[in-house]
N, CA, C and O atoms as CSV, one atom per row, in Angstrom:
chain,resi,resn,atom,element,x,y,z
A,1,MET,N,N,169.049,55.850,163.503
A,1,MET,CA,C,169.435,56.557,162.707
A,1,MET,C,C,170.317,55.642,161.712
A,1,MET,O,O,171.187,54.992,162.292
A,2,SER,N,N,170.256,55.513,160.608
A,2,SER,CA,C,171.253,54.778,160.010
A,2,SER,C,C,172.477,55.576,159.461
A,2,SER,O,O,172.444,56.807,159.455
A,3,ILE,N,N,173.593,54.857,158.983
A,3,ILE,CA,C,174.694,55.551,158.833
A,3,ILE,C,C,174.530,56.356,157.528
A,3,ILE,O,O,175.145,57.422,157.502
A,4,SER,N,N,173.861,56.053,156.525
A,4,SER,CA,C,173.536,56.661,155.513
A,4,SER,C,C,172.853,58.125,155.592
A,4,SER,O,O,173.113,59.139,154.945
A,5,THR,N,N,171.876,57.891,156.620
A,5,THR,CA,C,171.275,59.396,157.051
A,5,THR,C,C,172.155,60.172,157.687
A,5,THR,O,O,172.076,61.375,157.440
A,6,LEU,N,N,173.102,59.757,158.556
A,6,LEU,CA,C,174.022,60.458,159.283
A,6,LEU,C,C,175.005,61.329,158.151
A,6,LEU,O,O,175.263,62.528,158.258
A,7,LEU,N,N,175.500,60.393,157.005
A,7,LEU,CA,C,176.360,60.990,156.093
A,7,LEU,C,C,175.613,61.847,155.196
A,7,LEU,O,O,176.213,62.795,154.690
A,8,LEU,N,N,174.468,61.665,154.940
A,8,LEU,CA,C,173.549,62.766,154.231
A,8,LEU,C,C,173.643,64.046,154.921
A,8,LEU,O,O,173.981,65.077,154.339
A,9,ILE,N,N,173.306,63.978,156.328
A,9,ILE,CA,C,173.095,65.174,157.196
A,9,ILE,C,C,174.569,65.957,157.002
A,9,ILE,O,O,174.669,67.138,156.673
A,10,LEU,N,N,175.754,64.997,157.291
A,10,LEU,CA,C,176.889,65.673,157.415
A,10,LEU,C,C,177.433,66.131,156.184
A,10,LEU,O,O,178.351,66.947,156.256
A,11,LEU,N,N,176.937,65.666,154.794
A,11,LEU,CA,C,177.195,66.044,153.734
A,11,LEU,C,C,176.552,67.632,153.320
A,11,LEU,O,O,177.101,68.569,152.741
A,12,ILE,N,N,175.380,67.516,153.790
A,12,ILE,CA,C,174.648,68.829,153.663
A,12,ILE,C,C,175.377,70.089,154.455
A,12,ILE,O,O,175.507,71.212,153.969
A,13,LEU,N,N,175.846,69.661,155.830
A,13,LEU,CA,C,176.693,70.642,156.573
A,13,LEU,C,C,177.875,71.081,155.962
A,13,LEU,O,O,178.122,72.285,156.019
A,14,VAL,N,N,178.808,70.174,155.270
A,14,VAL,CA,C,179.997,70.490,154.846
A,14,VAL,C,C,179.624,71.409,153.295
A,14,VAL,O,O,180.417,72.258,152.888
A,15,LEU,N,N,178.601,71.155,152.706
A,15,LEU,CA,C,178.323,71.861,151.552
A,15,LEU,C,C,177.884,73.491,151.933
A,15,LEU,O,O,178.248,74.460,151.266
A,16,ILE,N,N,177.263,73.540,152.815
A,16,ILE,CA,C,176.961,75.031,153.562
A,16,ILE,C,C,177.963,75.671,154.086
A,16,ILE,O,O,178.080,76.897,154.090
A,17,GLY,N,N,178.767,74.845,154.573
A,17,GLY,CA,C,180.166,75.436,155.282
A,17,GLY,C,C,181.109,75.819,154.144
A,17,GLY,O,O,181.970,76.670,154.365
A,18,ALA,N,N,180.994,75.193,152.820
A,18,ALA,CA,C,182.053,75.305,151.805
A,18,ALA,C,C,181.708,76.458,150.974
A,18,ALA,O,O,182.564,76.882,150.197
A,19,PHE,N,N,180.456,77.067,151.045
A,19,PHE,CA,C,179.978,78.039,150.312
A,19,PHE,C,C,180.571,79.231,150.747
A,19,PHE,O,O,180.436,79.640,151.900
A,20,PRO,N,N,181.313,79.893,149.761
A,20,PRO,CA,C,182.049,81.058,149.947
A,20,PRO,C,C,181.182,82.505,150.412
A,20,PRO,O,O,181.297,83.577,149.817
A,21,ALA,N,N,180.573,82.340,151.237
A,21,ALA,CA,C,179.582,83.649,151.413
A,21,ALA,C,C,180.084,84.726,152.376
A,21,ALA,O,O,179.599,85.857,152.368
A,22,TRP,N,N,181.023,84.372,153.171
A,22,TRP,CA,C,181.752,85.300,154.240
A,22,TRP,C,C,183.014,85.829,153.535
A,22,TRP,O,O,183.710,85.177,152.755
A,23,PRO,N,N,183.254,87.385,154.004
A,23,PRO,CA,C,184.371,87.993,153.311
A,23,PRO,C,C,185.677,87.523,153.640
A,23,PRO,O,O,186.614,87.941,152.959
A,24,TYR,N,N,185.946,86.535,154.788
A,24,TYR,CA,C,187.282,86.058,154.947
A,24,TYR,C,C,187.596,84.726,154.104
A,24,TYR,O,O,188.725,84.245,154.003
A,25,SER,N,N,186.560,84.258,153.577
A,25,SER,CA,C,186.700,83.010,152.744
A,25,SER,C,C,186.813,83.230,151.384
A,25,SER,O,O,186.852,82.264,150.621
A,26,GLN,N,N,186.875,84.462,150.938
A,26,GLN,CA,C,187.079,84.807,149.404
A,26,GLN,C,C,188.321,84.173,148.806
A,26,GLN,O,O,188.355,83.679,147.679
A,27,SER,N,N,189.425,84.233,149.726
A,27,SER,CA,C,190.754,83.841,149.146
A,27,SER,C,C,190.910,82.332,149.047
A,27,SER,O,O,191.847,81.744,148.508
A,28,TRP,N,N,189.907,81.821,149.618
A,28,TRP,CA,C,189.992,80.210,149.714
A,28,TRP,C,C,190.155,79.377,148.505
A,28,TRP,O,O,190.779,78.316,148.485
A,29,GLY,N,N,189.434,80.029,147.292
A,29,GLY,CA,C,189.428,79.367,146.074
A,29,GLY,C,C,188.479,78.190,145.902
A,29,GLY,O,O,187.284,78.231,146.195
A,30,TYR,N,N,189.141,77.099,145.383
A,30,TYR,CA,C,187.953,76.217,145.058
A,30,TYR,C,C,188.305,75.058,145.951
A,30,TYR,O,O,187.808,73.953,145.735
A,31,TYR,N,N,189.118,75.258,146.915
A,31,TYR,CA,C,189.729,74.247,147.868
A,31,TYR,C,C,188.317,73.526,148.646
A,31,TYR,O,O,188.042,72.331,148.538
A,32,PRO,N,N,187.704,74.284,149.247
A,32,PRO,CA,C,186.562,73.611,150.034
A,32,PRO,C,C,185.584,72.886,149.223
A,32,PRO,O,O,185.104,71.833,149.644
A,33,SER,N,N,185.219,73.433,147.958
A,33,SER,CA,C,184.136,72.644,147.225
A,33,SER,C,C,184.593,71.605,146.600
A,33,SER,O,O,183.978,70.582,146.300
A,34,GLY,N,N,186.032,71.962,146.341
A,34,GLY,CA,C,186.843,70.631,145.534
A,34,GLY,C,C,186.677,69.447,146.362
A,34,GLY,O,O,186.230,68.412,145.867
A,35,GLY,N,N,186.999,69.525,147.565
A,35,GLY,CA,C,186.948,68.632,148.916
A,35,GLY,C,C,185.527,67.982,148.833
A,35,GLY,O,O,185.383,66.761,148.780
A,36,VAL,N,N,184.446,68.902,148.823
A,36,VAL,CA,C,183.247,68.332,148.972
A,36,VAL,C,C,182.774,67.467,147.764
A,36,VAL,O,O,182.021,66.494,147.811
A,37,GLY,N,N,183.359,68.010,146.699
A,37,GLY,CA,C,182.996,67.102,145.507
A,37,GLY,C,C,183.743,65.820,145.466
A,37,GLY,O,O,183.212,64.828,144.968
A,38,LEU,N,N,185.037,65.775,145.997
A,38,LEU,CA,C,185.682,64.484,146.178
A,38,LEU,C,C,184.814,63.578,147.247
A,38,LEU,O,O,184.600,62.381,147.054
A,39,LEU,N,N,184.449,64.139,148.135
A,39,LEU,CA,C,183.624,63.234,149.338
A,39,LEU,C,C,182.225,62.777,148.534
A,39,LEU,O,O,181.784,61.648,148.749
A,40,LEU,N,N,181.659,63.512,147.771
A,40,LEU,CA,C,180.341,63.192,147.094
A,40,LEU,C,C,180.634,62.409,146.275
A,40,LEU,O,O,179.819,61.486,146.267
A,41,ILE,N,N,181.659,62.263,145.324
A,41,ILE,CA,C,181.835,61.416,144.436
A,41,ILE,C,C,182.152,59.758,145.199
A,41,ILE,O,O,181.702,58.668,144.844
A,42,ILE,N,N,182.923,60.030,146.146
A,42,ILE,CA,C,183.311,58.607,147.062
A,42,ILE,C,C,181.748,58.225,147.465
A,42,ILE,O,O,181.356,57.081,147.233
A,43,LEU,N,N,180.970,59.078,147.998
A,43,LEU,CA,C,179.866,58.624,148.723
A,43,LEU,C,C,178.889,57.825,147.567
A,43,LEU,O,O,178.276,56.773,147.748
A,44,ILE,N,N,178.930,58.562,146.455
A,44,ILE,CA,C,178.128,57.896,145.298
A,44,ILE,C,C,178.835,56.637,144.784
A,44,ILE,O,O,178.104,55.738,144.370
A,45,ILE,N,N,180.071,56.468,144.758
A,45,ILE,CA,C,180.650,55.129,144.476
A,45,ILE,C,C,180.204,54.042,145.399
A,45,ILE,O,O,179.691,53.011,144.963
A,46,LEU,N,N,180.385,54.250,146.596
A,46,LEU,CA,C,179.886,53.425,147.741
A,46,LEU,C,C,178.508,52.967,147.741
A,46,LEU,O,O,178.195,51.799,147.971
A,47,ILE,N,N,177.621,53.978,147.459
A,47,ILE,CA,C,176.189,53.645,147.601
A,47,ILE,C,C,175.963,52.919,145.985
A,47,ILE,O,O,175.179,51.974,145.892
A,48,LEU,N,N,176.561,53.331,144.979
A,48,LEU,CA,C,176.376,52.149,143.684
A,48,LEU,C,C,176.890,50.942,143.876
A,48,LEU,O,O,176.324,49.957,143.403
A,49,THR,N,N,178.080,50.834,144.624
A,49,THR,CA,C,178.582,49.405,144.659
A,49,THR,C,C,178.126,48.678,145.761
A,49,THR,O,O,178.707,47.619,146.003
A,50,GLY,N,N,176.928,49.138,146.693
A,50,GLY,CA,C,176.358,48.457,147.618
A,50,GLY,C,C,177.118,48.503,148.954
A,50,GLY,O,O,176.602,47.825,149.843
A,51,ARG,N,N,178.084,49.074,149.228
A,51,ARG,CA,C,178.857,48.943,150.427
A,51,ARG,C,C,178.278,49.933,151.526
A,51,ARG,O,O,178.601,49.762,152.702
A,52,LEU,N,N,177.498,50.880,151.190
A,52,LEU,CA,C,176.923,51.693,152.255
A,52,LEU,C,C,175.431,51.473,152.261
A,52,LEU,O,O,174.724,52.060,153.080
């Protein structure tokens, strides 16, 4: 398995975990999805620059 495959699987798991579907996570606001968005932007930049 390559590192990009592992990062893709990890990103999908984090996206599922950031989805505010559970009652206790309603007060979290945009923090989980904002962090996932930041990770996604960093990952896209690394792919476009050829470092990943």
